[in-house]
C-alpha positions in Angstrom: 121.4 39.8 90.5 118.3 41.8 89.8 118.5 45.6 89.4 115.7 48.1 89.5 116.7 51.3 87.9 114.2 54.1 88.8 114.0 56.8 86.2 112.9 60.4 86.6 110.7 60.3 83.4 109.2 57.9 80.9 111.5 59.4 78.3 114.6 58.5 80.3 113.3 55.0 80.9 113.0 54.5 77.1 116.4 56.0 76.5 118.0 53.9 79.2 116.5 50.7 78.0 117.6 51.3 74.4 121.2 52.1 75.4 121.4 49.1 77.7 119.9 46.7 75.2 122.2 47.9 72.5 125.1 47.0 74.8 123.8 43.5 75.5 122.0 44.0 78.8 118.6 42.3 78.8 116.1 44.6 80.3 112.5 45.8 80.3 110.5 48.7 81.4 108.2 48.2 84.3 105.5 50.6 85.6 105.2 51.1 89.4 102.0 51.2 91.3 100.4 54.5 91.9 101.5 54.6 95.5 105.2 54.4 94.7 107.2 57.6 95.4 110.3 56.6 93.3 110.7 58.6 90.2 108.0 59.0 87.6 106.5 55.6 88.1 108.7 53.8 85.5 111.9 51.7 86.0 114.2 49.7 83.9 114.5 46.2 85.3 117.4 44.0 84.4 119.5 41.1 85.6 123.3 41.1 85.5 126.1 43.4 86.4 124.4 46.4 87.9 127.7 48.3 88.4 128.6 48.2 84.7 125.1 49.0 83.6 125.2 52.1 85.9 128.5 53.1 84.3 126.9 52.9 80.8 124.0 55.1 81.9 126.5 57.6 83.5 128.4 57.7 80.3 125.3 58.9 78.5 124.2 61.3 81.3 121.0 59.3 81.9 119.8 60.2 85.5 118.6 57.3 87.6 118.5 55.8 91.1 119.6 52.2 91.5 118.1 49.4 93.7 120.6 46.5 94.0 119.1 43.0 94.4 115.5 44.2 93.9 112.8 41.6 93.4 111.8 43.1 90.1 108.4 41.5 90.4 109.8 38.2 89.2 109.8 39.5 85.6 111.2 37.1 83.1 113.7 39.0 80.9 
């Protein structure tokens, strides 16, 4: 399953990516188009268990909003 994790800032996107990768979640940062109203324009995109990834971010107090099953722009992770 694809997850798009919208972040409130670029800094949180970087922190979230580093934390998830360190725990074995393959992910990348993707920039949204200028017309997107979600967050700051950056998301962490990943495949895998969205629920457990969200718990990891919660554990480190990383704010986010989660889109389950997103297309993720067909990124290869």
